[in-house]
DOFI-217608 format. One record per atom (N, C-alpha, C): residue in one letter; x, y, z. Coordinates in pm, whole numbers, padded with zeros to 5 digits, always signed. Layout:
aXYZ/...
This chain:
m+01312+09136+07880/m+01178+09116+07913/m+01067+09142+07861/m+00952+09049+07857/m+00841+09071+07815/m+00691+09086+07884/p+00678+09242+07930/p+00572+09227+07982/p+00451+09225+07892/e+00410+09251+07794/e+00303+09202+07684/e+00337+09057+07704/k+00248+08981+07690/k+00206+08841+07664/k+00227+08791+07506/p+00374+08764+07491/p+00386+08772+07351/p+00354+08596+07304/r+00261+08573+07170/r+00238+08479+07110/r+00338+08378+07025/i+00319+08276+07084/i+00470+08209+07019/i+00412+08087+06962/l+00456+08056+06843/l+00395+07965+06773/l+00589+07842+06791/w+00552+07774+06840/w+00634+07676+06881/w+00658+07510+06783/v+00738+07524+06737/v+00781+07423+06604/v+00872+07288+06659/n+00835+07192+06634/n+00871+07079+06709/n+00887+07009+06626/v+00962+06850+06645/v+00971+06744+06513/v+00900+06650+06564/r+00829+06650+06693/r+00750+06564+06826/r+00660+06623+06916/l+00600+06528+06938/l+00534+06527+07065/l+00625+06518+07207/l+00595+06583+07296/l+00702+06534+07398/l+00670+06443+07487/h+00579+06397+07510/h+00528+06227+07564/h+00547+06119+07507/p+00581+06017+07530/p+00702+06047+07647/p+00799+06067+07732/l+00824+06120+07814/l+00938+06233+07866/l+01042+06139+07937/n+01096+06072+07820/n+01203+05971+07802/n+01305+06005+07714/g+01354+06134+07690/g+01512+06192+07644/g+01529+06307+07695/g+01665+06327+07661/g+01707+06468+07714/g+01625+06566+07661/d+01607+06542+07510/d+01582+06662+07444/d+01454+06633+07479/r+01344+06611+07469/r+01196+06611+07566/r+01196+06664+07672/l+01286+06616+07769/l+01277+06665+07873/l+01323+06847+07874/r+01395+06878+07817/r+01504+06995+07767/r+01336+07113+07740/t+01269+07043+07644/t+01168+07158+07582/t+01068+07156+07656/y+01012+07030+07733/y+00906+07010+07835/y+00932+07096+07943/h+01026+07132+08023/h+01064+07139+08095/h+01049+07345+08104/m+01127+07414+07970/m+01105+07557+07954/m+00959+07543+07901/l+00904+07499+07847/l+00758+07544+07819/l+00635+07594+07904/r+00697+07452+08010/r+00573+07487+08195/r+00619+07627+08203/q+00749+07657+08193/q+00795+07796+08288/q+00757+07909+08244/m+00781+07886+08047/m+00752+07994+07937/m+00582+08003+07937/r+00533+07948+07996/r+00375+07967+08013/r+00324+08043+08084/r+00410+08111+08170/r+00339+08182+08255/r+00375+08308+08180/h+00463+08339+08075/h+00446+08438+08020/h+00480+08496+07883/a+00401+08399+07818/a+00366+08365+07700/a+00287+08266+07635/r+00181+08284+07519/r+00097+08220+07496/r+00169+08147+07387/i+00172+08005+07410/i+00248+07868+07337/i+00144+07818+07255/t+00148+07777+07091/t+00101+07724+06987/t+00182+07620+06957/y+00160+07507+06971/y+00261+07374+06963/y+00237+07300+06828/l+00346+07315+06741/l+00317+07204+06588/l+00442+07123+06575/c+00328+07038+06570/c+00454+06879+06584/c+00371+06773+06453/p+00406+06694+06409/p+00383+06548+06337/p+00314+06485+06414/r+00202+06415+06431/r+00132+06289+06501/r+00174+06180+06423/t+00288+06070+06470/t+00284+05974+06403/t+00205+05823+06439/p+00200+05722+06367/p+00131+05612+06400/p+00151+05593+06572/q+00281+05593+06587/q+00335+05547+06718/q+00314+05663+06845/d+00233+05752+06795/d+00213+05808+06917/d+00078+05815+06987/s+00083+05825+07117/s-00064+05741+07154/s-00138+05939+07203/d-00284+05854+07258/d-00368+05905+07272/d-00312+06000+07358/e-00287+05925+07490/e-00211+06012+07580/e-00136+06157+07542/a-00006+06064+07496/a+00097+06236+07411/a+00002+06355+07432/v-00056+06289+07351/v-00198+06461+07296/v-00249+06502+07373/s-00340+06407+07487/s-00402+06464+07606/s-00301+06532+07657/k-00137+06501+07677/k-00046+06615+07801/k+00049+06715+07741/a-00018+06718+07614/a+00052+06779+07568/a-00022+06974+07602/s-00101+06970+07650/s-00220+07076+07779/s-00128+07079+07855/e-00020+07001+07930/e+00070+07031+08026/e+00171+07177+07977/y+00238+07175+07843/y+00333+07262+07796/y+00311+07346+07671/c+00164+07339+07653/c+00109+07421+07548/c-00017+07503+07597/d-00053+07612+07575/d-00189+07656+07475/d-00284+07601+07423/e-00227+07557+07320/e-00280+07542+07208/e-00191+07454+07128/l-00216+07268+07076/l-00137+07181+06999/l-00253+07205+06884/l-00143+07176+06725/l-00176+07159+06612/l-00065+07059+06590/t-00107+06953+06488/t-00057+06885+06458/t-00090+06866+06293/f-00023+06726+06262/f-00013+06731+06106/f-00010+06573+06091/d-00056+06481+06039/d-00034+06365+06003/d+00148+06367+05949/l+00181+06238+05973/l+00342+06207+05921/l+00383+06042+05987/n+00443+05958+05888/n+00521+05852+05877/n+00670+05795+05883/p+00748+05930+05964/p+00890+05922+05921/p+00908+05757+05968/p+01039+05751+05848/p+01079+05588+05869/p+01127+05570+06026/r+01132+05453+06064/r+01152+05439+06170/r+01299+05328+06174/g+01370+05388+06251/g+01465+05326+06295/g+01491+05179+06270/g+01626+05149+06214/g+01649+05010+06215/g+01584+04877+06130/t+01460+04943+06062/t+01355+04933+05921/t+01422+04919+05812/p+01421+04819+05700/p+01451+04838+05599/p+01451+04943+05568/r+01341+05032+05515/r+01291+05142+05509/r+01359+05237+05525/f+01425+05261+05660/f+01493+05342+05739/f+01649+05369+05641/y+01677+05235+05659/y+01813+05205+05556/y+01800+05267+05427/a+01705+05237+05376/a+01686+05253+05235/a+01682+05403+05205/s+01613+05484+05299/s+01559+05574+05267/s+01722+05670+05290/v+01787+05579+05403/v+01910+05692+05449/v+01957+05716+05321/l+02027+05578+05278/l+02106+05556+05150/l+02067+05622+05027/w+01930+05644+05014/w+01895+05713+04892/w+01916+05920+04892/n+01891+05934+05041/n+01933+06079+05080/n+02051+06122+05044/c+02125+05996+05143/c+02254+06043+05109/c+02329+06035+04920/l+02293+05956+04880/l+02281+05985+04693/l+02238+06089+04619/t+02106+06090+04693/t+02016+06223+04607/t+01949+06379+04669/g+01965+06337+04800/g+01950+06443+04936/g+02051+06613+04902/s+01949+06666+04906/s+02051+06834+04962/s+02036+06869+05079/h+01924+06804+05198/h+01933+06840+05314/h+01941+06719+05385/p+02010+06721+05521/p+02048+06645+05586/p+01928+06488+05609/f+01935+06378+05652/f+01776+06321+05661/f+01739+06326+05781/a+01868+06334+05856/a+01794+06401+06009/a+01714+06487+06038/s+01634+06548+05915/s+01569+06680+05899/s+01505+06660+05804/q+01515+06585+05673/q+01439+06604+05535/q+01377+06454+05592/k+01400+06307+05672/k+01272+06272+05685/k+01120+06300+05769/y+01145+06485+05837/y+01068+06568+05829/y+00974+06635+05796/a+00974+06588+05671/a+00982+06732+05605/a+00786+06708+05555/s+00769+06840+05536/s+00597+06800+05545/s+00518+06916+05470/a+00454+06907+05349/a+00396+07020+05282/a+00301+07064+05367/d+00186+06969+05417/d+00093+06985+05553/d+00173+07105+05674/a+00284+07062+05708/a+00306+07161+05821/a+00330+07280+05744/r+00387+07303+05585/r+00457+07444+05577/r+00313+07527+05544/r+00239+07453+05494/r+00095+07506+05483/r+00014+07598+05614/i+00024+07497+05714/i-00001+07489+05846/i+00049+07649+05867/i+00219+07613+05862/i+00267+07761+05919/i+00273+07863+05878/r+00257+07873+05745/r+00190+07986+05652/r+00093+08039+05642/d-00008+07958+05705/d-00157+08006+05760/d-00165+08078+05854/e-00087+08020+06023/e-00065+08044+06125/e-00002+08223+06077/l+00072+08234+06036/l+00125+08322+06012/l+00072+08451+05932/g+00021+08449+05862/g-00065+08526+05704/g-00162+08543+05817/a-00204+08529+05933/a-00371+08518+06003/a-00311+08606+06070/g-00173+08626+06118/g-00136+08742+06204/g-00169+08740+06378/k-00149+08515+06371/k-00157+08457+06504/k-00048+08497+06629/h+00042+08542+06569/h+00215+08502+06630/h+00279+08567+06591/d+00314+08596+06718/d+00399+08735+06758/d+00631+08697+06686/l+00606+08547+06768/l+00749+08491+06755/l+00713+08333+06672/v+00835+08274+06617/v+00827+08130+06611/v+00973+08063+06642/i+00910+07969+06748/i+01082+07933+06731/i+01067+07787+06649/a+01166+07754+06592/a+01198+07589+06562/a+01319+07550+06624/d+01217+07459+06717/d+01298+07342+06793/d+01389+07279+06745/y+01505+07254+06764/y+01621+07214+06710/y+01651+07188+06547/l+01737+07190+06473/l+01831+07222+06378/l+01690+07132+06233/m+01653+07028+06326/m+01509+06968+06205/m+01423+07008+06182/s+01361+07077+06294/s+01265+07132+06272/s+01273+07341+06178/w+01417+07325+06085/w+01427+07394+05995/w+01383+07402+05886/i+01341+07256+05886/i+01305+07225+05723/i+01179+07270+05657/h+01089+07295+05772/h+00973+07355+05725/h+00980+07528+05684/f+01085+07540+05698/f+01097+07689+05679/f+01204+07717+05586/t+01253+07615+05529/t+01390+07652+05421/t+01284+07678+05291/g+01299+07798+05227/g+01250+07889+05120/g+01091+07913+05084/l+01088+07892+05296/l+00947+07950+05361/l+00874+08129+05262/k+00838+08178+05226/k+00782+08323+05227/k+00665+08332+05284/p+00684+08356+05426/p+00531+08398+05525/p+00506+08559+05499/a+00343+08526+05454/a+00274+08662+05479/a+00311+08776+05526/t+00374+08754+05701/t+00384+08844+05766/t+00509+08813+05836/q+00603+08920+05853/q+00725+08921+05901/q+00781+08907+05994/v+00761+08793+06039/v+00741+08719+06189/v+00933+08694+06196/p+00976+08691+06334/p+01080+08690+06360/p+01061+08524+06358/v+01182+08458+06314/v+01238+08316+06327/v+01328+08273+06422/i+01321+08227+06534/i+01477+08175+06588/i+01454+07975+06573/v+01564+07973+06543/v+01600+07817+06585/v+01629+07818+06682/f+01605+07716+06811/f+01650+07684+06918/f+01751+07548+06905/q+01915+07581+06912/q+01965+07450+06890/q+02041+07412+06962/h+01993+07313+06992/h+02021+07213+07101/h+02177+07121+07081/n+02222+07140+06986/n+02356+07085+06969/n+02408+07200+06854/v+02550+07176+06796/v+02599+07166+06696/v+02598+07085+06610/e+02519+07039+06499/e+02466+06854+06490/e+02558+06821+06371/s+02615+06935+06345/s+02757+06901+06194/s+02825+06855+06329/l+02863+06892+06416/l+03027+06867+06504/l+02942+06660+06553/i+02832+06659+06580/i+02801+06495+06599/i+02810+06456+06518/w+02816+06487+06368/w+02842+06428+06232/w+02999+06388+06210/k+03014+06472+06232/k+03214+06499+06211/k+03256+06391+06321/r+03224+06446+06467/r+03273+06290+06550/r+03210+06121+06502/h+03124+06139+06416/h+03031+06012+06419/h+03181+05982+06268/t+03198+06036+06203/t+03333+05988+06081/t+03419+05923+06134/e+03477+06051+06229/e+03592+06017+06357/e+03629+05861+06355/n+03514+05856+06399/n+03509+05738+06480/n+03439+05613+06400/a+03389+05612+06312/a+03349+05467+06251/a+03458+05421+06212/a+03428+05295+06208/a+03531+05206+06144/a+03490+05113+06026/n+03357+05145+06067/n+03293+05048+05873/n+03262+05176+05786/p+03374+05101+05662/p+03368+05215+05544/p+03205+05251+05496/l+03134+05159+05456/l+02986+05215+05432/l+02945+05332+05575/r+02950+05293+05705/r+02886+05400+05800/r+02981+05555+05783/r+03099+05518+05737/r+03186+05617+05775/r+03141+05728+05618/w+03102+05669+05530/w+03079+05722+05396/w+02898+05815+05436/i+02860+05724+05508/i+02713+05816+05522/i+02748+05884+05659/c+02833+05888+05703/c+02822+05997+05837/c+02930+06082+05790/r+02999+06095+05694/r+03043+06224+05580/r+02952+06309+05513/r+02898+06231+05485/r+02737+06289+05370/r+02679+06371+05417/e+02659+06271+05575/e+02522+06355+05680/e+02605+06480+05716/w+02723+06501+05803/w+02797+06576+05840/w+02815+06700+05709/q+02837+06650+05629/q+02850+06784+05499/q+02703+06826+05473/l+02593+06727+05454/l+02461+06835+05415/l+02444+06857+05591/t+02428+06839+05658/t+02423+06902+05796/t+02463+07048+05803/r+02625+07036+05778/r+02688+07204+05763/r+02601+07319+05684/r+02585+07266+05542/r+02507+07359+05472/r+02368+07401+05510/f+02283+07259+05561/f+02187+07299+05663/f+02208+07374+05825/e+02307+07427+05833/e+02336+07509+05958/e+02386+07646+05894/d+02455+07646+05795/d+02469+07768+05711/d+02368+07838+05656/d+02249+07735+05663/d+02124+07818+05572/d+02024+07867+05666/a+02067+07789+05806/a+01969+07904+05901/a+02023+07987+05956/a+02159+07957+05943/a+02217+08110+05986/a+02187+08239+05872/a+02158+08187+05770/a+02173+08271+05687/a+02066+08331+05678/h+01925+08247+05732/h+01780+08272+05671/h+01723+08304+05815/a+01780+08238+05891/a+01660+08263+06003/a+01688+08430+06067/t+01599+08490+06150/t+01637+08576+06228/t+01703+08575+06353/g+01728+08499+06441/g+01796+08481+06538/g+01821+08300+06555/q+01946+08267+06645/q+01989+08126+06676/q+02007+08146+06820/i+01940+08046+06879/i+02021+08015+07055/i+02042+07932+07102/a+02169+07920+07123/a+02222+07788+07173/a+02200+07728+07320/v+02256+07616+07304/v+02248+07558+07502/v+02382+07536+07557/s+02501+07654+07531/s+02615+07609+07580/s+02652+07729+07576/e+02735+07811+07660/e+02864+07935+07574/e+02976+07840+07475/d+02991+07744+07513/d+03087+07680+07422/d+03002+07688+07270/e+02908+07626+07256/e+02829+07611+07105/e+02786+07741+07080/e+02789+07855+07188/e+02768+07997+07112/e+02867+08044+07027/r+02965+08018+07079/r+03131+08056+07051/r+03149+07973+06904/t+03125+07837+06930/t+03119+07791+06820/t+03043+07877+06670/f+02907+07855+06670/f+02836+07939+06585/f+02920+08025+06559/r+02929+08143+06607/r+02986+08296+06600/r+03077+08262+06603/d+03172+08234+06652/d+03309+08269+06610/d+03393+08210+06506/e+03334+08077+06510/e+03404+07947+06443/e+03346+07957+06307/r+03209+07949+06284/r+03100+07933+06191/r+03098+08075+06133/g+03125+08181+06174/g+03108+08285+06140/g+02950+08378+06157/m+02884+08277+06206/m+02697+08321+06203/m+02676+08432+06266/n+02585+08510+06256/n+02600+08654+06270/n+02440+08683+06317/n+02370+08565+06339/n+02255+08572+06431/n+02238+08483+06554/v+02338+08510+06639/v+02354+08413+06735/v+02317+08514+06824/l+02221+08490+06877/l+02136+08563+06981/l+02188+08574+07176/g+02268+08464+07169/g+02320+08429+07299/g+02305+08260+07302/w+02288+08198+07449/w+02321+08099+07532/w+02222+08073+07668/v+02104+07947+07668/v+02072+07945+07787/v+02145+07810+07880/p+02150+07816+07989/p+02146+07710+08061/p+02078+07521+08043/t+02164+07480+08053/t+02059+07309+08147/t+02048+07357+08269/g+01879+07331+08260/g+01821+07349+08406/g+01771+07156+08447/v+01741+07187+08612/v+01700+06997+08626/v+01629+07062+08737/d+01540+06964+08778/d+01469+06961+08816/d+01490+06893+08973/p+01539+06931+09095/p+01613+06851+09216/p+01542+06780+09309/d+01412+06840+09313/d+01314+06811+09408/d+01226+06679+09288/y+01233+06622+09204/y+01212+06509+09170/y+01234+06382+09186/f+01409+06412+09233/f+01493+06303+09248/f+01484+06244+09398/q+01464+06150+09429/q+01537+06127+09585/q+01695+06055+09615/p+01767+06156+09673/p+01938+06100+09631/p+01963+05971+09687/s+02011+05897+09618/s+02063+05778+09657/s+02172+05749+09743/t+02089+05647+09815/t+02206+05597+09931/t+02264+05466+09924/a+02276+05413+09778/a+02329+05272+09751/a+02487+05270+09746/t+02520+05170+09830/t+02661+05170+09843/t+02719+05042+09775/e+02656+04940+09721/e+02708+04841+09619/e+02750+04924+09473/p+02841+04847+09460/p+02888+04892+09289/p+02809+04857+09199/v+02737+04951+09173/v+02602+04984+09044/v+02654+05065+08970/l+02692+05049+08824/l+02693+05212+08800/l+02595+05208+08682/a+02501+05319+08655/a+02426+05332+08601/a+02428+05399+08486/f+02361+05384+08375/f+02421+05513+08217/f+02266+05529+08187/l+02216+05646+08204/l+02098+05720+08109/l+02107+05760+08019/g+01988+05697+07919/g+01970+05758+07780/g+01902+05679+07690/s+01833+05743+07565/s+01752+05713+07490/s+01874+05576+07411/m+01845+05402+07415/m+01875+05344+07378/m+01915+05306+07214/d+01840+05430+07155/d+01846+05395+07009/d+01902+05484+06935/w+01993+05623+07031/w+02035+05697+07005/w+02220+05713+06974/h+02201+05737+06841/h+02334+05647+06802/h+02460+05679+06852/a+02491+05754+06987/a+02607+05841+07075/a+02554+05731+07160/n+02473+05726+07221/n+02416+05609+07316/n+02485+05537+07299/v+02475+05433+07166/v+02487+05344+07184/v+02666+05313+07156/d+02728+05387+07074/d+02811+05394+07085/d+02906+05412+07226/a+02852+05466+07258/a+02900+05501+07415/a+02921+05360+07518/i+02783+05296+07521/i+02758+05177+07567/i+02881+05060+07503/d+02889+05093+07344/d+02957+04966+07358/d+03148+05006+07338/y+03193+05100+07360/y+03315+05144+07372/y+03313+05082+07585/f+03207+05164+07631/f+03282+05100+07783/f+03245+04990+07785/v+03148+04903+07772/v+03133+04761+07789/v+03279+04655+07734/r+03319+04704+07619/r+03403+04651+07544/r+03585+04694+07577/q+03592+04802+07602/q+03662+04825+07623/q+03740+04899+07783/s+03653+04893+07889/s+03682+04984+08012/s+03625+04877+08134/y+03490+04808+08046/y+03419+04695+08171/y+03490+04574+08223/p+03584+04543+08084/p+03670+04449+08182/p+03740+04437+08275/a+03808+04542+08276/a+03938+04567+08365/a+03838+04615+08510/v+03748+04648+08501/v+03629+04706+08614/v+03596+04588+08682/k+03581+04493+08614/k+03528+04363+08663/k+03628+04360+08728/a+03711+04289+08649/a+03872+04226+08712/a+03924+04279+08830/r+03886+04356+08878/r+03913+04489+08991/r+03795+04446+09108/c+03711+04460+09049/c+03616+04464+09123/c+03479+04358+09109/p+03480+04220+09089/p+03384+04165+09051/p+03239+04135+09105/s+03188+04206+09188/s+03025+04260+09222/s+02970+04318+09127/v+03082+04406+09040/v+03036+04555+09021/v+02875+04513+08889/k+02837+04615+08890/k+02684+04589+08827/k+02705+04699+08673/v+02609+04684+08622/v+02590+04788+08488/v+02461+04787+08476/i+02377+04920+08519/i+02190+04927+08439/i+02187+04970+08322/l+02145+05010+08243/l+02111+05074+08103/l+01990+05086+08082/i+01979+05227+08135/i+01864+05288+08121/i+01805+05364+08061/g+01707+05333+07959/g+01658+05406+07833/g+01548+05312+07760/r+01504+05393+07673/r+01399+05327+07574/r+01473+05288+07454/n+01405+05194+07362/n+01431+05137+07272/n+01550+05089+07213/p+01574+05017+07345/p+01685+04962+07321/p+01747+04855+07197/t+01869+04902+07111/t+01860+04833+07022/t+01911+04679+06986/p+01954+04598+06955/p+01967+04434+06914/p+02117+04463+06960/a+02180+04526+06910/a+02328+04584+06964/a+02308+04552+07098/i+02259+04614+07157/i+02261+04657+07286/i+02225+04555+07393/r+02063+04506+07326/r+02035+04370+07456/r+02128+04269+07408/a+02189+04269+07342/a+02302+04118+07290/a+02380+04110+07435/l+02439+04260+07427/l+02553+04289+07573/l+02541+04221+07678/a+02367+04243+07688/a+02346+04230+07831/a+02249+04020+07846/a+02228+03954+07745/a+02234+03877+07691/a+02405+03782+07739/e+02537+03843+07697/e+02664+03778+07671/e+02680+03811+07860/d+02674+03926+07875/d+02706+03927+08049/d+02616+03912+08131/p+02587+03839+08273/p+02473+03888+08357/p+02468+03998+08434/s+02597+04062+08384/s+02606+04167+08534/s+02587+04295+08417/i+02506+04334+08342/i+02501+04393+08261/i+02312+04343+08233/e+02241+04476+08330/e+02098+04527+08267/e+02044+04632+08204/v+01930+04550+08130/v+01878+04637+08032/v+01752+04669+08071/t+01686+04827+08061/t+01604+04807+08145/t+01474+04788+08042/g+01516+04877+07889/g+01418+04908+07774/g+01342+05013+07843/t+01217+05046+07819/t+01153+05207+07812/t+01105+05223+07958/v+01096+05260+08050/v+01055+05289+08178/v+00971+05377+08196/d+00898+05370+08311/d+00766+05520+08315/d+00828+05608+08435/d+00988+05554+08458/d+00985+05606+08566/d+01133+05602+08586/v+01250+05632+08577/v+01390+05611+08585/v+01455+05625+08752/r+01343+05663+08824/r+01408+05722+08988/r+01455+05548+09048/p+01330+05477+09013/p+01384+05371+09088/p+01494+05302+09078/y+01586+05317+08903/y+01701+05240+08869/y+01803+05325+08938/l+01777+05405+08958/l+01889+05563+08942/l+01934+05509+09126/e+01813+05508+09204/e+01835+05474+09348/e+01946+05333+09369/r+01901+05269+09309/r+01989+05123+09312/r+02166+05133+09288/a+02207+05271+09221/a+02266+05291+09187/a+02375+05347+09261/s+02568+05376+09277/s+02582+05463+09326/s+02679+05552+09240/i+02737+05483+09138/i+02753+05596+09022/i+02704+05551+08901/m+02671+05736+08807/m+02657+05712+08700/m+02752+05751+08583/i+02770+05681+08469/i+02889+05695+08421/i+02862+05738+08272/l+02911+05784+08228/l+02907+05867+08094/l+03039+05847+07979/p+03044+05754+07890/p+03142+05740+07831/p+03128+05800+07656/l+03071+05887+07627/l+03044+05960+07543/l+03141+05984+07440/r+03164+05928+07346/r+03252+05958+07233/r+03207+06049+07152/v+03126+06032+07097/v+03021+06141+06970/v+02933+06213+07095/g+02875+06361+07047/g+02784+06414+07108/g+02768+06606+07084/g+02716+06646+07102/g+02698+06759+07116/g+02588+06836+07179/g+02582+07007+07266/g+02491+07008+07301/g+02535+07009+07459/t+02406+07013+07547/t+02437+06967+07644/t+02392+06876+07698/r+02449+06752+07815/r+02369+06636+07861/r+02273+06691+07987/i+02137+06670+07992/i+02093+06683+08080/i+02107+06561+08184/k+02095+06481+08120/k+02128+06350+08185/k+02271+06358+08316/v+02315+06444+08305/v+02502+06476+08381/v+02396+06533+08545/f+02344+06616+08482/f+02267+06696+08571/f+02153+06611+08695/e+02087+06535+08601/e+02022+06450+08691/e+02067+06332+08791/g+02192+06275+08700/g+02215+06208+08794/g+02359+06270+08888/m+02364+06415+08895/m+02368+06439+09001/m+02300+06499+09116/a+02123+06518+09046/a+02055+06528+09167/a+02017+06420+09244/a+02018+06293+09128/a+01977+06170+09232/a+02079+06135+09330/g+02184+06205+09335/g+02253+06140+09455/g+02410+06075+09393/l+02415+06027+09257/l+02530+05973+09227/l+02654+06048+09193/a+02764+06003+09204/a+02903+05995+09196/a+02886+06004+08994/l+02969+06095+08976/l+02974+06075+08817/l+03121+06088+08720/v+03109+05951+08686/v+03245+05958+08599/v+03195+05951+08427/s+03297+06043+08365/s+03263+06096+08182/s+03341+06096+08130/t+03373+06079+07997/t+03481+06173+07877/t+03385+06301+07913/r+03533+06408+07860/r+03457+06542+07865/r+03393+06595+07771/i+03389+06518+07661/i+03245+06462+07525/i+03143+06494+07679/g+03150+06416+07722/g+02995+06363+07801/g+02942+06536+07899/t+03022+06571+07930/t+03025+06737+08017/t+03008+06839+07953/e+03059+06828+07797/e+03087+06957+07709/e+02973+07072+07739/g+02993+07178+07738/g+02897+07290+07750/g+02866+07313+07873/l+02911+07212+07987/l+02854+07227+08110/l+03009+07291+08227/p+02991+07392+08291/p+03098+07422+08423/p+03119+07283+08535/v+03141+07161+08463/v+03186+07066+08528/v+03307+07065+08622/e+03318+07084+08744/e+03517+07103+08737/e+03541+06941+08793/n+03647+06892+08726/n+03708+06761+08708/n+03784+06700+08853/g+03718+06603+08899/g+03758+06610+09036/g+03691+06641+09188/r+03577+06737+09109/r+03472+06780+09195/r+03362+06742+09193/h+03315+06808+09101/h+03180+06739+09025/h+03192+06592+08955/a+03278+06581+08925/a+03302+06446+08824/a+03452+06399+08799/l+03486+06297+08778/l+03620+06239+08706/l+03615+06235+08557/l+03670+06328+08496/l+03696+06295+08352/l+03791+06198+08352/a+03773+06214+08198/a+03861+06065+08145/a+03845+06029+07998/d+03893+05996+07975/d+03866+06034+07731/d+03884+05887+07733/d+04002+05810+07746/d+04062+05684+07721/d+04010+05566+07793/a+03994+05464+07699/a+03955+05369+07785/a+03975+05356+07900/s+04101+05336+07937/s+04176+05292+08041/s+04198+05339+08130/a+04171+05531+08122/a+04167+05602+08208/a+04012+05593+08267/f+03963+05570+08185/f+03812+05600+08207/f+03767+05433+08291/a+03830+05356+08318/a+03809+05249+08425/a+03884+05255+08539/d+03984+05314+08515/d+04038+05331+08631/d+03969+05453+08730/a+03905+05559+08681/a+03823+05644+08753/a+03727+05574+08789/v+03625+05475+08751/v+03522+05411+08784/v+03588+05339+08921/i+03689+05277+08907/i+03759+05153+09022/i+03803+05242+09129/d+03855+05349+09084/d+03872+05509+09215/d+03760+05499+09304/l+03631+05559+09250/l+03520+05520+09307/l+03453+05425+09364/i+03498+05323+09311/i+03396+05205+09387/i+03479+05186+09518/e+03621+05165+09522/e+03695+05139+09589/e+03746+05273+09716/n+03699+05377+09698/n+03715+05478+09784/n+03555+05529+09797/p+03488+05483+09887/p+03340+05563+09898/p+03342+05677+09995/a+03425+05682+10065/a+03402+05884+10101/a+03442+05959+10018/r+03531+05904+09914/r+03524+06040+09815/r+03449+06026+09693/r+03386+05923+09702/r+03251+05869+09649/r+03124+05966+09694/q+03087+05925+09782/q+03016+06030+09864/q+03012+06150+09878/t+03155+06197+09902/t+03139+06345+09899/t+03162+06428+09757/m+03228+06404+09604/m+03161+06406+09539/m+03019+06408+09457/a+02959+06323+09531/a+02773+06299+09517/a+02727+06420+09592/a+02756+06445+09710/a+02734+06532+09813/a+02693+06664+09756/t+02834+06713+09715/t+02863+06830+09678/t+02860+06893+09496/s+02820+06759+09437/s+02750+06785+09324/s+02563+06834+09293/l+02586+06776+09446/l+02380+06746+09465/l+02396+06891+09513/q+02432+06955+09596/q+02439+07058+09635/q+02442+07221+09515/w+02539+07162+09450/w+02612+07212+09310/w+02443+07295+09203/v+02399+07158+09184/v+02322+07176+09074/v+02167+07202+09172/r+02137+07176+09242/r+02054+07250+09399/r+02043+07402+09356/d+02183+07450+09370/d+02189+07585+09413/d+02198+07702+09259/n+02225+07626+09152/n+02254+07666+09027/n+02180+07642+08927/f+02077+07537+08899/f+02050+07538+08777/f+01905+07508+08796/s+01828+07588+08747/s+01715+07561+08781/s+01595+07603+08613/w+01490+07553+08562/w+01454+07527+08478/w+01357+07701+08484/a+01380+07758+08578/a+01290+07906+08577/a+01394+08008+08461/t+01518+07975+08568/t+01634+08076+08516/t+01658+08037+08370/a+01644+07945+08254/a+01693+07890+08164/a+01574+07935+08108/s+01453+07912+08140/s+01362+07987+08062/s+01340+08153+08057/q+01356+08214+08152/q+01365+08367+08135/q+01465+08411+08065/k+01595+08355+08080/k+01700+08391+07970/k+01656+08336+07795/f+01590+08256+07794/f+01554+08211+07664/f+01454+08342+07611/l+01356+08403+07712/l+01238+08504+07640/l+01316+08594+07667/d+01454+08637+07719/d+01493+08769+07677/d+01582+08768+07588/l+01637+08682+07544/l+01716+08664+07418/l+01613+08653+07322/a+01526+08586+07305/a+01394+08630+07178/a+01374+08713+07185/a+01353+08845+07312/a+01282+08962+07275/a+01361+09049+07214/k+01511+08998+07204/k+01509+09095+07097/k+01536+09121+06954/t+01453+09045+06898/t+01385+09006+06813/t+01269+09054+06761/l+01212+09063+06889/l+01071+09130+06874/l+01029+09290+06874/p+00906+09345+06777/p+00868+09473+06818/p+00882+09528+06928/v+00894+09674+06924/v+00933+09737+07045/v+00819+09734+07175/r+00689+09705+07063/r+00579+09684+07191/r+00594+09615+07278/h+00623+09483+07219/h+00654+09352+07311/h+00820+09364+07391/r+00879+09493+07372/r+00994+09478+07483/r+00934+09586+07613/e+01033+09573+07700/e+00999+09645+07835/e+01127+09799+07785/
């Protein structure tokens, strides 16, 4: 516990608004809760794409905002692909982190710590560790890495699933660099906090990392959602449509599972809800009128209310998916791969139907479409489960309790 209000420098790779991704939502909700017990200074880049509104809304989750100018390559552009290839050939850090490297960020961190303004530093996500490699702060302030994923595991899975030889080589290289980067954080950070017991075990037992403090649960705000009463066979997928794992999941489902579902249930529809759909995602909708791509939306709730089933056919991923609990809070039954619910205590057959191959996934979706009573029972059970067990207040307090282990005695109970 932290009876005295600690001063936390929270370092991230982005402003949190718009709240259109699980990574942003987790940090946003946790910081809003933490501000009751700590003073938060939030440091991140400001890019040309960031709006004035995103800057002004930072007051919702921090007491002070510090920014530095950065223009990282945007996904899908020639500059992006050239940067990826160059980093694979010459880089010593993973591209996902290196693209955020900034001398200004390191200077701000050094100045802030040298002035004695903070009791604790959080590097939010492994990518933020790029600002701390080789950094010698003027004061010995604990630095904790908040590991939302085992990032190297994501790249390992991408390597295993990549069909294109060039893509496989890039993924393998990023996997190698990311694993080394994780080892650097393990060797030099004061501590690390994971987002699931499984990932804590991976870091501590499989990777032999001795600075893992523990893990914090995933939360949800169930009062934000109105449980769906839809009865039509509408499937919803929720997530950033430019994230490689989501793009792979959608392509996999549409090409390998969806034909069987449509053959059995011709009136079925799919809504793909999320920001920045890639050309490949938009092409799927152009080819099939039963598939709707929303693009960026201000509010996901109206789209979830049209659906009766959430699908999560992830083959690649890490951490825990906030969208699992959001779908449950929205009153949807869930069909997922085991990777989709990895790290969450989801019980197969009770909270979701879990299936890992394309045929079994299609069968599970068909089962819930053709058995509305089972679908409704599963949705109601899951809704009550998340209401009773998963709050952001609990997750945030556990984070602070774990972080307190690294603080001087004067900040502990």
